[in-house]
C-alpha positions as CSV (number, residue, x, y, z in Angstrom):
1,X,-17.4,30.4,-7.0
2,X,-13.7,28.5,-6.8
3,X,-11.2,30.1,-4.8
4,X,-8.7,32.1,-7.1
5,X,-5.9,31.3,-4.7
6,X,-6.6,27.6,-5.2
7,X,-7.0,27.9,-9.0
8,X,-3.7,29.8,-8.9
9,X,-1.7,27.1,-7.0
10,X,-3.0,24.4,-9.3
11,X,-2.2,26.5,-12.6
12,X,1.5,27.2,-11.2
13,X,1.4,23.3,-10.5
14,X,0.9,22.6,-14.3
15,X,-3.0,21.7,-14.2
16,X,-4.3,22.6,-17.6
17,X,-7.9,22.7,-16.3
18,X,-7.2,24.4,-12.9
19,X,-10.8,26.0,-12.5
20,X,-12.5,22.6,-13.2
21,X,-10.1,20.8,-10.7
22,X,-10.3,23.7,-7.9
23,X,-14.1,23.2,-8.1
24,X,-13.8,19.2,-7.8
25,X,-11.5,19.5,-5.0
26,X,-13.8,22.2,-3.2
27,X,-16.7,20.0,-3.5
28,X,-14.8,17.3,-2.1
29,X,-13.7,19.0,0.9
30,X,-15.8,19.1,4.1
31,X,-13.6,21.8,5.9
32,X,-10.8,24.3,4.9
33,X,-8.2,21.9,6.4
34,X,-9.5,18.8,4.4
35,X,-9.2,21.2,1.0
36,X,-5.7,22.3,1.8
37,X,-4.9,18.5,1.9
38,X,-6.4,18.0,-1.2
39,X,-5.0,20.6,-3.2
40,X,-1.4,19.8,-1.7
41,X,-1.8,16.3,-2.9
42,X,-2.5,17.7,-6.2
43,X,0.1,20.3,-6.3
44,X,2.6,17.6,-5.5
45,X,1.6,15.7,-8.8
46,X,-0.8,12.9,-7.5
47,X,-3.5,12.2,-10.2
48,X,-6.6,14.4,-9.6
49,X,-8.7,11.1,-9.7
50,X,-7.2,9.3,-6.7
51,X,-6.9,12.7,-4.7
52,X,-10.6,12.8,-5.4
53,X,-11.1,9.0,-4.7
54,X,-13.1,8.3,-8.2
55,X,-12.9,8.4,-11.7
56,X,-15.8,8.6,-14.0
57,X,-16.2,6.0,-16.7
58,X,-19.4,5.5,-19.0
59,X,-21.4,7.6,-16.7
60,X,-20.3,5.9,-13.3
61,X,-18.1,6.9,-10.6
62,X,-15.7,4.4,-10.1
63,X,-13.5,4.1,-6.8
64,X,-9.9,4.4,-7.4
65,X,-7.2,4.8,-4.6
66,X,-3.4,5.9,-4.4
67,X,-1.1,3.3,-6.2
68,X,-3.6,1.8,-8.7
69,X,-3.9,2.3,-12.3
70,X,-6.6,4.9,-13.2
71,X,-9.1,4.0,-15.9
72,X,-8.6,6.0,-19.1
73,X,-11.3,7.2,-21.5
74,X,-10.1,5.0,-24.1
75,X,-10.9,1.8,-22.5
76,X,-14.8,2.5,-23.0
77,X,-14.5,1.3,-26.3
78,X,-13.3,-2.2,-24.6
79,X,-16.1,-1.8,-22.0
80,X,-18.6,-1.3,-24.8
81,X,-17.2,-4.0,-27.0
82,X,-17.4,-6.7,-23.9
83,X,-21.0,-5.3,-23.3
84,X,-22.0,-6.1,-27.1
85,X,-20.3,-9.5,-27.5
86,X,-22.2,-10.6,-24.2
87,X,-25.6,-9.3,-25.6
88,X,-25.1,-11.0,-28.9
89,X,-24.4,-14.2,-27.3
90,X,-27.3,-16.8,-26.8
91,X,-26.5,-19.7,-24.8
92,X,-28.3,-23.1,-25.6
93,X,-27.8,-24.3,-22.3
94,X,-29.6,-21.1,-20.8
95,X,-26.7,-20.7,-18.7
96,X,-25.5,-16.8,-18.3
97,X,-22.6,-16.0,-20.3
98,X,-19.4,-16.1,-18.6
99,X,-17.1,-12.9,-18.7
100,X,-13.6,-12.3,-17.5
101,X,-11.8,-9.1,-17.0
102,X,-8.3,-9.8,-17.1
103,X,-5.4,-7.4,-15.6
104,X,-8.7,-5.8,-14.2
105,X,-7.2,-3.0,-12.1
106,X,-10.4,-1.4,-10.4
107,X,-12.5,-3.5,-12.7
108,X,-14.0,-0.5,-15.1
109,X,-15.3,-3.7,-17.4
110,X,-16.6,-5.8,-14.7
111,X,-18.4,-2.8,-13.2
112,X,-20.7,-2.4,-16.4
113,X,-22.4,-5.8,-15.6
114,X,-23.8,-5.5,-12.1
115,X,-27.2,-5.2,-13.5
116,X,-26.8,-7.6,-16.4
117,X,-27.2,-11.4,-16.4
118,X,-23.7,-12.6,-16.7
119,X,-21.4,-14.5,-14.7
120,X,-18.7,-12.0,-14.2
121,X,-15.0,-12.6,-13.0
122,X,-12.0,-10.2,-12.9
123,X,-8.5,-11.1,-12.1
124,X,-5.2,-8.9,-11.3
125,X,-1.7,-9.1,-9.4
126,X,-2.6,-6.3,-7.4
127,X,-4.5,-6.7,-4.2
128,X,-4.7,-2.9,-3.8
129,X,-6.5,-2.6,-7.2
130,X,-8.8,-5.7,-6.4
131,X,-9.8,-3.8,-3.1
132,X,-11.2,-1.0,-5.5
133,X,-12.7,-3.7,-7.8
134,X,-14.6,-5.3,-5.0
135,X,-16.4,-1.8,-4.4
136,X,-16.8,-1.0,-8.2
137,X,-18.1,-4.5,-9.4
138,X,-19.5,-6.1,-6.0
139,X,-21.2,-9.0,-7.9
140,X,-18.1,-10.2,-9.6
141,X,-15.9,-13.1,-8.4
142,X,-12.5,-11.7,-8.0
143,X,-9.1,-13.5,-8.1
144,X,-5.7,-12.6,-7.3
145,X,-3.2,-14.0,-9.5
146,X,-0.9,-13.7,-12.8
147,X,-3.3,-14.0,-15.8
148,X,-4.9,-17.4,-16.4
149,X,-3.0,-18.7,-13.5
150,X,-5.4,-16.7,-11.1
151,X,-8.6,-18.2,-12.5
152,X,-10.4,-21.5,-11.2
153,X,-10.2,-24.6,-13.3
154,X,-13.8,-24.8,-13.6
155,X,-13.7,-22.0,-16.0
156,X,-11.7,-23.9,-18.7
157,X,-13.3,-23.9,-21.9
158,X,-16.1,-22.1,-20.7
159,X,-15.5,-18.3,-20.9
160,X,-17.6,-16.5,-23.7
161,X,-15.6,-13.3,-23.5
162,X,-12.1,-12.2,-22.1
163,X,-11.6,-8.5,-21.9
164,X,-8.3,-7.1,-20.7
165,X,-6.3,-3.7,-20.8
166,X,-3.1,-5.4,-20.1
167,X,0.0,-3.3,-20.0
168,X,1.1,-2.2,-23.4
169,X,3.7,0.4,-22.8
170,X,7.1,-0.7,-24.0
171,X,9.6,-0.5,-21.4
172,X,12.0,2.2,-22.4
173,X,8.9,4.2,-22.6
174,X,8.1,4.3,-19.3
175,X,10.6,7.0,-18.4
176,X,8.8,9.5,-20.8
177,X,5.2,9.0,-19.6
178,X,3.7,11.9,-17.8
179,X,4.5,12.3,-14.0
180,X,1.0,11.4,-12.9
181,X,1.3,7.8,-14.5
182,X,5.1,7.4,-14.2
183,X,5.5,8.5,-10.4
184,X,2.1,7.6,-9.2
185,X,0.7,4.3,-10.9
186,X,2.5,1.0,-10.4
187,X,4.9,-0.1,-13.1
188,X,3.5,-3.9,-13.4
189,X,0.2,-1.8,-14.7
190,X,2.3,0.1,-17.4
191,X,5.2,-2.0,-18.6
192,X,4.6,-4.2,-21.5
193,X,7.9,-5.6,-22.2
194,X,10.4,-4.5,-24.9
195,X,7.9,-4.1,-27.8
196,X,4.8,-3.6,-25.4
197,X,3.0,-6.8,-26.5
198,X,4.6,-9.4,-24.1
199,X,1.5,-9.7,-22.0
200,X,-0.5,-9.7,-25.2
201,X,0.9,-12.8,-26.4
202,X,0.6,-14.4,-23.0
203,X,-3.1,-13.7,-23.2
204,X,-3.4,-15.0,-26.8
205,X,-1.5,-18.2,-26.2
206,X,-3.7,-19.2,-23.4
207,X,-7.1,-18.1,-24.8
208,X,-7.7,-21.4,-26.7
209,X,-8.0,-23.6,-23.5
210,X,-10.1,-21.1,-21.5
211,X,-12.3,-19.5,-24.2
212,X,-15.5,-21.6,-25.2
213,X,-16.0,-22.4,-28.8
214,X,-16.9,-18.9,-30.6
215,X,-15.5,-17.1,-27.5
216,X,-13.8,-14.0,-27.9
217,X,-10.7,-12.3,-26.5
218,X,-10.7,-8.5,-26.3
219,X,-7.6,-6.8,-25.9
220,X,-6.8,-3.0,-25.6
221,X,-3.8,-2.1,-27.5
222,X,-2.6,1.2,-29.4
223,X,-2.6,1.9,-33.3
224,X,1.1,1.3,-33.1
225,X,1.0,-2.1,-31.7
226,X,-2.2,-3.4,-33.1
227,X,-0.5,-5.4,-35.7
228,X,1.6,-7.2,-32.9
229,X,-1.4,-8.0,-30.9
230,X,-3.7,-9.3,-33.4
231,X,-0.6,-11.4,-34.9
232,X,-0.3,-12.9,-31.3
233,X,-3.9,-13.8,-31.5
234,X,-3.5,-15.3,-35.2
235,X,-0.8,-17.3,-34.0
236,X,-3.0,-18.9,-31.4
237,X,-5.4,-19.9,-33.6
238,X,-8.0,-17.1,-33.3
239,X,-9.5,-15.2,-36.0
240,X,-8.4,-11.5,-35.2
241,X,-9.5,-8.1,-36.2
242,X,-9.0,-4.5,-34.8
243,X,-11.5,-2.3,-34.0
244,X,-11.0,1.6,-33.3
245,X,-12.8,4.5,-31.6
246,X,-11.3,7.9,-32.7
247,X,-13.9,9.6,-30.5
248,X,-12.6,8.2,-27.3
249,X,-9.0,7.4,-28.8
250,X,-9.6,3.5,-28.4
251,X,-8.1,0.6,-29.9
252,X,-9.1,-3.0,-29.5
253,X,-7.9,-6.4,-30.9
254,X,-10.5,-9.0,-31.4
255,X,-9.6,-12.8,-31.5
256,X,-12.5,-15.0,-31.7
257,X,-12.0,-18.9,-31.3
258,X,-13.3,-20.9,-33.9
259,X,-16.5,-22.9,-33.4
260,X,-14.7,-26.2,-34.5
């Protein structure tokens, strides 16, 4: 049974699911002092996931830490589409499909391939995020850097799937985001430029050089920005479509490089 005083403190701090959060914090604490430290962090506004040190994603617990972007439920659509694209690809040279999670954060997509036959890479500008990615996707090759600049030249023209949850919040809307994101996640993981699609355009513009013929770029976006993202793909010569999943609130623009 959860401590009613802990529940009351969390509810007073604005936690909607105070009982569930109290139970999770109590399970994570080995001593009363440790519980007090965890509750204090949560009451101060830190995301529950970074207080606990993990987030659930597609039935797995992913390591997260203070100062990193916490994977959202909607990104499950991006991960599922990536898995489907890889499963559907037959390689005549019998090589493993090459998958890159760009702007990977803690690598929710790359983490899905620990038991699958694929050559997996993940890239991000944050060393803190890549430290979590190493724990979540231990078999992936990790790269520090800005988008395609982070990748080794040997991947040019060889990538079957690029999956990216690149920042897509318009700059002037950062201030209106919930405090858990605004105050505790890095701005670089949130800010997508004036209309939210700056990084999507950069991802699309470089895709033709890095994707293999028939390769696919998958970019998480929003319903409001899906046209911007798919337009960027079309301008880069990709055949674009948009896939949505109302159950998780996901929206992904899909751009395929033509075979010729």
